[in-house]
C-alpha positions in Angstrom: -107.3 -9.8 67.5 -104.4 -7.6 68.4 -104.9 -4.5 70.4 -104.9 -1.5 68.2 -106.6 1.9 67.9 -108.8 3.1 65.1 -110.4 6.4 64.1 -110.3 9.8 65.7 -111.6 11.1 68.9 -112.1 9.6 72.3 -115.0 7.8 73.7 -116.8 9.0 77.0 -119.3 7.4 79.2 -120.5 3.9 78.5 -121.9 2.1 75.7 -121.1 0.3 72.5 -118.8 1.2 69.7 -120.1 -0.5 66.6 -118.2 -1.0 63.3 -119.7 -3.0 60.6 -117.2 -2.4 57.9 -113.6 -2.9 59.1 -112.2 -6.4 58.2 -110.8 -8.1 61.5 -108.2 -10.7 61.2 -107.6 -12.9 64.2 -104.3 -13.4 65.8 -104.8 -17.0 64.8 -104.3 -17.1 61.1 -106.2 -20.2 60.7 -109.5 -18.3 61.6 -111.2 -16.6 58.7 -111.3 -12.8 58.7 -114.5 -11.3 60.0 -116.3 -8.1 59.0 -117.1 -5.7 61.8 -116.8 -5.8 65.5 -118.6 -4.7 68.6 -116.8 -3.0 71.5 -118.5 -2.5 74.8 -116.8 0.2 76.8 -116.8 2.3 80.0 -114.8 5.5 80.2 -115.8 7.3 83.3 -114.4 8.9 86.3 -114.9 8.0 89.9 -115.0 11.3 92.0 -115.0 11.7 95.9 -116.8 14.9 96.6 -116.4 17.0 99.7 -120.0 18.2 100.1 -119.3 20.9 102.7 -116.6 22.4 100.5 -118.3 21.8 97.3 -115.2 20.3 95.7 -113.7 17.2 94.1 -111.1 15.8 96.6 -110.1 12.7 94.6 -110.8 11.2 91.3 -109.8 7.9 89.6 -110.4 6.8 86.1 -112.6 3.7 85.3 -111.6 2.4 81.8 -112.6 -0.8 80.0 -113.3 -1.7 76.7 -113.0 -5.1 74.6 -113.5 -5.8 71.0 -115.7 -8.7 69.9 -116.2 -10.5 66.5 -118.8 -12.9 65.4 -118.1 -16.6 66.2 -119.5 -17.5 62.8 -116.7 -19.4 61.0 -117.3 -17.8 57.6 -117.2 -14.3 59.3 -120.7 -13.5 58.3 -123.2 -11.8 60.6 -123.9 -8.5 62.1 -121.4 -7.4 64.6 -124.2 -6.0 66.7 -125.5 -9.6 67.3 -122.3 -10.7 68.8 -123.9 -10.5 72.2 -127.7 -10.9 73.3 -129.3 -7.9 74.9 -128.8 -9.5 78.3 -125.2 -10.2 77.7 -124.6 -6.5 76.5 -126.2 -5.2 79.8 -124.3 -7.7 81.8 -121.0 -6.8 80.0 -121.4 -3.1 80.9 -122.4 -3.9 84.5 -119.4 -6.1 84.9 -117.1 -3.5 83.5 -118.5 -1.0 86.1 -118.0 -3.3 89.0 -114.6 -4.3 88.0 -113.7 -0.6 87.7 -115.1 0.3 91.2 -113.4 -2.6 92.8 -110.0 -1.5 91.3 -110.4 2.2 91.8 -112.4 2.6 95.1 -109.4 1.8 97.3 -107.5 4.5 95.6 -110.2 7.4 96.1 -111.4 6.2 99.5 -108.1 7.3 101.3 -109.1 10.9 100.4 -110.6 11.0 103.9 -108.4 8.4 105.4 -111.5 5.9 104.9 -111.0 2.3 104.3 -113.3 1.1 101.5 -115.9 -1.2 102.7 -116.7 -2.5 99.2 -115.0 -5.5 97.9 -115.7 -7.5 94.7 -118.1 -9.8 96.8 -119.6 -6.7 98.5 -120.3 -4.9 95.1 -121.8 -8.2 93.9 -124.2 -8.6 96.9 -124.9 -5.2 97.9 -124.5 -2.8 95.2 -127.0 -2.0 92.2 -125.1 -1.0 89.3 -127.4 0.5 86.6 -125.8 1.2 83.2 
């Protein structure tokens, strides 16, 4: 499936974009077209706030989305069922973790701090709730 944009407006927050009607053709032409797709997304801002001053001193975007279609060879099936409930939750959690690992070093420098969180540190010590 090629990268493309659809519709109008902009997603914010985290969730799932569900399209049950668009016919999706895979990059590999040997694969049958599928109807609909599910796109888990995270569109958020990571802010460092100076509590004493009451102001935001640094911000970085966390952006993640991926479109998924059914694996059913005949293209049938509801796009919502592409992932199980557990997979949906884990996909959002992993997107948040990946965004934090990428952006935390950029905002941590606002106070001259070196970020303590690494990918392994986030996995072991951070609870991320979607």
